[in-house]
N, C-alpha and C positions, 0 to 999 in steps of 0.2 A: 522744864516747866511742868509741874503737876497739873492734872486735870481732875476737877471735883464735880461730882454729880450733886444734884439739888439736896438730897438727903444728907450728904456729907457737909455741904455748906450750911445747912440749917443747924447741924450739930455744932459746927464751929461758931456760928453766930450766937447760938444760945449760950454756949460756954463763955464767950466773951462778954455778952450782955449781962451775965450774972456777976461779973467782976468789975464792970465799968459803970460810970454814971449814965443816966438816960441820955440818949441821942448822941453818944460819943462816936459810935461808928458812922452815923449819918454825917456828923460834922467832919470827920476824917475823910469821908467819901467826897463831900463837897470841896474840901481843900485840895484833895488829890486831883479832882476834875478841873479845878481852877488852875492848878499848876500845869496840867496837861494842855489846857486851852492856851495858856501863856506861851508854851513851847511850840505847839503845833499850829495854832491859829493866831499868831501874834498880831496880824493886821485886821482881825475880825472885830470891828467896832460895834456893829449893830447885831445883837444876839437875841434870838427868840428861843425860850425854853418851854417845851410842851410837857406839862406835868399831869400825871395820872393820880389816882386817889390813894395809892399805897406808899410804901417806903421809897420806891423808885422816884415817885413824885417828890417826896421829901428831899431826896438827894438833889433833885433839880432846883428846889427852892434854896437849899444851902449853897449850891453853885451860883445861883443868881445873886445872892448876897455878896459873895466874894468878887464876882465880876463887876457888880455895881460899885463896890468899894474901890476897885481898881480903875474906875473911870470909864467903863464901857457902858454903852446904851443898851440896857437889858430890859426885856419884857418877858413875863411868864404868861402862859395860857393854862388856866385851870379847867381841864375838861371835866372834872368832878371835884367835889369837896373832899379834902383829906379825911380818910377814915381811920388811919393808923395813928396812934398817939404821938409817936416821934414825928410823923409827917405833919401833924397839926402844929407841933411846936416849930418845925422848920417854916411852915407857911406863916405863922404868927411873927416869926423873926423877919421874914421878907416883908410882910405888911408894915412892920414897925420902922423899916427903913424908907417907907414911902414908895415901895416898889409898885410898878404898874402891872396889873394883872388883867388879862382879857379872858373872855368866855370861849373864844374860838380863834384860830389863826386868822389874821387879817388878810382879806382876799387880794388887796391891791399892793400891799407893801412888800418890799424886798429886804432881805437880811444878809449879813456876811456869814453867819453861822446859825444853824438850827440845831437844837439839842433835843434828843428824844429821851424823855424821862417819864414815859407813860407806864410801862410795865417791866418788871425785872424777872427774876427766876420763878416767881410764884404764879405766873400766868397759866391758867388751866382751860380757859375758854377761847374760842377764836375771836379775833378782832371783829368788832361790829359797831354800828351806830357812829357816834361822834369820834370814837377812837379810830375807826377805819377811815372816816372822812379826813382825820388829821394825817393819817399815813398817806392818803392820796394827795393831800396838799403838800406834804414833804417831798413826795416823789416828783411833784410838778415844779419844785423850786430849783433855781440854779445854784443855790448855796450848798456847801457841804453839810452833811448831817453827822453829828457826834452822838453816839448811843452811850447812855450811862448804864453800865453793867452788862446789858444785853439788848440787842435790837428788839424792840417790842414786836410780839407775835412769834418770836422764835422759841422753840423748845430748848432749854439750856442743856438738857441731857442728850438729845438726839440730833440737833441741827435741822429738824423738820419744822415746817410752819405748823403751828397749832391749828388743828382743824382744816389744814390745807389752804388757809387764807394767808396770802403773802403779806408780810408786814414791812417794817422799816428796812430800807437798804442804806447802811451807814458808810460814810467815808472812813470812819474810825470808831472804835469801841474802847472805852476805858472800863475795864471790868474789875470788880472789887473782891477782895479777900483771896480769891484764887481763880484760875482760868476754868472756864466751863467747856466740856467737850463739844457741845453744840456749836461753839464759835468756829470750829476748825474742820467740820465735816458736813457733807450734804449741803443744804441751802445756806448754812452758816458761813461757808466759804465765801459766798458772794455778799451775804447780808452784813457781816461784821466789819469788813474792810481791815484796816490796820488795827491790831489788837495790842493794848498795853495793860499789864496787870498792876493794880495798886493793892498791896497786901494789907493796908490800913494798920500797919504795925502789929499785926497778929502773928504769933509763931506759926511756922509751917506745920501742916498735918501730913500724915502719910497717905497719899492717894492710891487708888487702884489703877489710874491711868496717867500717861505722860504724853507730852508732845515729843515726837521723834526728832531728836537733834544729834549732832555729831558726837556728843558726849556719851551717847548710848552705844556707839560702836567704835570706841577708841582703838581697839586692837586692829580693826580693819583699816583705819586711817593711819596706822603706824607704818613707816617705810620698811621695805623688805631688807633683809640682810643681803650683802653682796655675795656671800659664799653660798649660792644656790644654783639650781639648774631646773629644767622643765619638769623633771621628775619630782621636784620639791613641791609642786603646786597642784598635783592631783589630776585625775582623769575625769572628764564629764562625758556621759553618753546621753544623747538626745534621741528619743524614740517618738516618732509621729509621722506626719506627712502622708495621709491617705490620698487616694486618687484626687488630683486637682488641688491639693493643699500642700504641695512640697515646699512652698516658700516658708511656711510656718516653722518647721524644725530648723531650716537654714537660718532664719532670723535668730532663733534661740541659740543655735550653735555659734554663730558669729558673735553674739553678745557674750557668750561664755569665754571665747578667745580673748576678746577685748578686755574683759574684766579679770584676766590673769590666770585662767586655767592652764595647766601644763600641756594637756592634750585633750582634744575634743573629737569624739566619734559621733556619727550620725547614722541612724537607720530610718530611712523614709520608706515605710511599708508599702506605699502606693506606687513607688517608682524604684523597684529593686535594681534597675539598670543604672541608676544614678551613682556615679563613682567619683565625681569631681564637681566642686563648686568653683567655677571660674573666677568669681569675685572674691573667694576666700579659699585658695588652694591649700591652705594649712589644715583644713578640715579633713578628717579621715572617715570613709564610709565603710560600715560593717553591718551585716545582718544581725539582728538581735540574737540569733542562735549562737553566733560566734563571740558575742560580747559577754564574757563570763563574769567580769567584775568591773566596777568603776567606783571611784570615790563619791560621785554624785550622779544621779540619774535625773533627767528631765523628761517627763512622759506626758503626752497628750496634745502637744501643739499640732493642730491640724490632723489629729489621729483618725477622726471619723468615729462613727458609732455602729458600723456594720460588724458582722461576725469576725472578719480578720482583725479589726481593731480590738474587739473584745478578747480575742485569743491572744493578741500581743500584750494587752494589759494583764490578763490572767497569768500568762507565762512570766511576766515581769515581777509580779507582786511578791514572790518568794525570794527575790535576790537581796543580797546584802548591799549596804551603802545608803547614804542619805538620798531621799527622793523628793522631787518637786512634782506635784500633780497639778496639771493645768488643763484648761479647756475641755476637750472631749474625754480625757481621763475622768474628770469630775462628772461629766454627763453620763458616762457609762456607769460609774459608781452610784449615781443617784437613781439609776434604773435597775440596779442589781444588788440585792442585799448581801449576796455571797462576796462580791467584790468589795463592798464596804467593810464587811467583817474581816476579810483578809488584810485589808489596808490597816485596820486598827490593831489586829493581832500581830503584825510584823515586828513591832517593838523597836524598830530603827527610827532615825530622824525622818519625820514626814512633814512636808510643807504643802499646803493647799492654797491656790491662788485664784479663787472664784471672783467673777464680777457678780453684781446683784442677782441676775437671773440664774446663774449657775449656783449661787448660794441658796436661792429659793428652792431650786430642784433638790438640792441635798437636804434641805430642811423640810421638804414637803409643803411649801407655802408658795407665795408669789412674790415677785420683785417689789411691788409697793409695800408689802409687809416688811420685807428686809430693809428697805430704805426708811421706813417709819422709825426703826431703831437699829441702826447699823451696828452699834456697839454690842447690843444684846445678841444680834444675829451672829456676829463673828465670834463672840465668846462661847455661844452655844455650839458652834461648829468646832472650835478648838477643843472643847471638852468632849464632844461626841466622838471625834476622830483621834483624840490624844495627839494632836498635831499643832504646829504653828500654822496659823491661817492669816492670809492677807485678803481682806475684802476690798477689792479695787474700787476706784471711783474718786469723786472730789473729796479730798481728805481721806485717803485710804486708811483703813483701820487694821492693825496687826494685833493678834491676840495669841496667848499661850494657854495651854490646858488649865493652868492654875487660876485663870481669871484676869491676870494682868493684861493691859492693853495699851497700845500706843497709836496716836493719830499722826499721820505724816503731813507736814505742812508744805512740802515742795510739790511742784507740778503745775500744769496749766492746761487750758482747753486744747492746746496743740496735741496733747496725748490722745485725743478722741479721734483716732485714726487706726485702720486695721494693722495688726501685728505688734502693737506696742506691748500687749500682754505677753506675747511670745518672747519678746526681748527681755522683759522683767523676769520671766521664768529662767531664761538662760543666765541672766546676771546672778540670780540667787544660786543656781547650780554651780556657777564658777566659784563663788565665795564659800559654799559648802565644801566643794572639792579641795579647797585650800585649807580645810580643817579649822576654819574660824569657828568660834562658838556659834551654834546654829541660830540662836536668837540674834546675836550681833550681825551675823551674815544676812539674815532677812531684813533687819532694820536698815542696815547699810545699803543693801540693794534697792529697797523701796525709796530711800532718801535720794540716792544717786540717780535713780531712774527719773524721779521728779525734777531733781536739780538739773539734769541734762536738758529737759524740756524748758526749764527756766533759762538756761544758758542760750537756747535757741533764740529766745527773745520775742517771738511773735506767737499769736494764738492760732495761726493757721499756716500751713505750708510745710510743717514737719512731717516726714515719713518715718516709719519705724526703723528703716535701715540707717537713718541718721543717728539714732540714739546711742548705739554702743560706743562710737568714737567720742561723742560728747560726754558720755558718762565716764569714760576712761580719762578724759581731760580733767573733769571735775575731781575724780579720785586722785589723780596725780597732784592737783593743786592742794587738796586736803593733806596729802602726805608731805608735800613740800612745806606746808604751814606747820605741820607737826614737827618736822625735822628742824625747821628754822627756830 
């Protein structure tokens, strides 16, 4: 699924409008929405459609005509008179059917379905006045809410609420022409609900972003050859574990084992006496000085930011092999321009896995600024560090230096617990060590990490140590499906 920013969608719309009769796209949107209602809300007899003044409102009136013709009890709320020409035509059509139009949502009545057709991708100002009142009314209703194109109040490009004012929370969104990135990251993850794309019979365009799905990491999902041994699948070395943080590199290393690395080494710099992980005795412990090479390195999990941690990172930066920089490795680099420069100059595969605050430190800003446009932030980091970057969070965003990006749809609030980031770093390291294409390795690891949480099934109670086995099970099922 391609992801299209507003400027891309405007260009597609303009090109189509130049070739089609007036209101064609609006008519197609109304028909597509009616078909969606027929499939998802078959029993919804009483429907209220809340319409705004622009083309999104016009889509709502077109939907109303189709639902009325299908025998449903439909009413529209006109929060403002239509201002766009196509929307005026759609409103006139609705009026010509004898459609019932109200000035505001009725306070006492109840409906089986409420449709948000207030604002689409063109919204630039925060919700206010009667529109914000309508949002509050929708949130008070027991009926499901269907958003047309975009939940009103949401920024289509970023998934942030425009002006910080929370808008419509939908049960489902039918989005037109192409999927918008804001539906799948940040606040959009909760606002959009189930998302379906109606392309309105327009030819696909080439987007800069995609939703991360299994098709993007097909080689990782392919079954292994039988004629292999542990040396076929590479060595991972995990360096971290400052004083009091030994668990972090152990979580990463255990995840690397579960995701198929041939051998996994650990150097916990704050506990040099540690030579055995009783829960995972397959791990091997070596000081960094004796680890001369590895196929993939995972650096930073619980590393700390003191001088020993800086020395470990500095000593490490000149080594060969793919590297995953996580947690304190990122914090150290954000505070030291020399470390940043050496990371960029290394020339080997580099993967950065910041959460929003770590990303903000690397960019010299703050976490709210990163969250305000997660895609812009991750693309900037990927370009600045010549690296693959994973900006973690709801709808994690992955970017490469050339500007392409992917939003990951898997995962749940269960991941909001300590150590899950360490597990992700280890999973990425494992797939890099197996010499998969680096981009596919990162996309696969992020998807599997989220899918493991989905497999857990609850939004609380998961601990990071549960994730590796769950992720390995999901990967085995994907490979079984591929083989079958």
